[in-house]
C-alpha positions, 0 to 999 in steps of 0.5 A: 500500500502506498503511503498516504499523501498530505492533504492539500489543506488543514483546518485552522486552529481556533483563532488562526487565520484561514480561508473558508472552504468554499473560497479555497475551492473557488481559488483552487478551481479558478474561473469555472463556476460550473466545475466549482459547483460540480466538485462542491456538490459531489463533496457535499453528496459524499459527506451526506453518505458519510454522515448518514451511515456507518457503511463506507461511502461509495460512488454507487451510494452517492448515485442512489442518493443524488438520483444521478446515473452511476456513470455521471457520479464516476465522472464527478469522482474523476473531476474531483480527483483532477482537482484534488490529485492526492485524494481517491475520494472526498473522505479525508477532506471531509474528515478534516473539515469536520475536525475543523468544525470541532475546533472552530464551532462557536462557544454559543452553540450556533451551528457552523456550516462545513463550507465555512470552516477556515482552512490553511493551504498546505500545497507547496 
């Protein structure tokens, strides 16, 4: 098994400067709103599968959830992998974002949306 590569970002510690995930994604993808939306929704759909089950997420399960054809979901996975070449699927990114929610959650209990978690890019 190949060693795991470093994630392209880490969550910011409480009080540390960072960029919200959605802004990070925009910067990473560039001026292509349709591609950003496809990658964003694929990550979100994958997160929904993780959050809603103890079974590991799969492209088939995402297809069943999203009601998109399986072939379309494989295309979205390939596009995700192009944007995040260190990742086979969104699982590790989602775990890091959820860790960021735990770190950055407001003390008053207000809910924190995962796309607003502050990140620090680690790309060289």
